[in-house]
C-alpha positions, 0 to 999 in steps of 0.5 A: 288632752294637754296643752302648755300655756306660755307667758310673755314679757313687755317690750316697753309699756307706755300708759296714754290716757285714761278712758271713761270706762275706767280702763287705760289706753296703752301701747306696749309690745307683748313678746311670748317666751318659753316659760310654761305651765300645764293644763290638762282637760278630761270629761268628768262624770258629775261635776266640773273640778280644777286641781291646781299643782306646782305653785299654789294660786289660792281659792281655785273658784277664782281661776280663770281657767274654771271661768273660761269654762263657765263662760263657754258653758253659757253658750255651749251648753252641750260642754260636758262636766270636766276635770282640768289639771293646771300645773303652775310654774309661771309665777303669780302677780309677776307682770308675766300674764300667766293667768291670762295664758292659762284662761286663753289656753283653757278657751282654746282646749275646750274649743278644740277638744269638744269641737265647738268650732267657735269662730276666731272673732268670738273666741277673742271676744270671750278672751277679753271678757276674761282679761285685757292681755288674754286675746294676746295669748290666742294670737301668741306672736310679738304684738303691738298691743294698743286700746286696753292691750286687746288691739293687736298688730303683729310686728316684725322683731327678731331677737334670735341673736339674744337670750333672756334671763328672767328675775322674780323677786317674789314681790307682789305688785297690785296692778290696780295700785300701780295704775293709781300712781300712773300720770298718763302721757304720750311719749316723745317717740312711738314704741313701735318705732323704737323696737326697730332700732338695734336693741343696743339702743333700747336702754335710752329710749324704750321704757315702762311707765310702772317702773318709776313708782314700783321702784320707789316703793321697792328699791330692791326691784330697781337694783335687779334691773341695775344688776342686770346691766352691770351683768352684761344685758344689752337691755333690761326692764320690768315687765308689765307692772312688775315685778319681774325684771328681765335682762336681754343678752347676746346669746354667747354672752357669759352672764355674771349676774348672781341671783338671790337664791330666794328669787325665782330665776329663768334663762330662756332661749328667744322663741321664734314667731310664736305658735299662736292658735 
């Protein structure tokens, strides 16, 4: 059985406060986009193994797909040994949530393939153990995310009149380091209110709090955003803690952006309401 984990972009990202548990309260819009990995799971005879092709993920023992399997195995010992094949096309450490998506889709696929009938609330609990944004990928529709990112509220936002250009310069940004340079604060206007405005109005109001630090550390990432606006984007921003920058263009626009050939770039059609589980 095979499934295709998709990634996300963040529409705005405000870091509101630091919590006693060491995490941060935030608000953002998670918006699913049509850039996918592929994950296949089949029963195995002797031991559980993970094969990764495409983009290298490093030590497979640390892969969230394997962690998802062993997390379920503790509570559902009837799970057989399996072979997983993960083909990676979503860039790593890019602010797109690719690893979290793989983990959430692995939970879903294991639940479905082996008829575990895990209740939805429990599935979301497993996902949260794997990562703060993993629960979103079980829902997989445009959502306002608050708390650590696990409190999800579906939002009515249509970008069907637009297309998205993703640019990933291959610069890895440490999320922990980025959080360490944030001064949490409550914004003048909530993201949920801003996204109800026309996309053309977002430029002045919809911000990603990580951009200030990341742009100072890596001016080349800032230049990508500037160049996307010069190329005709109606809105451009960094996704998550970076370093992917995306531009939203009108669907019929002729994009004048010329990407550095060393960068990953992908032009995407805007998905519909998502394919949640």
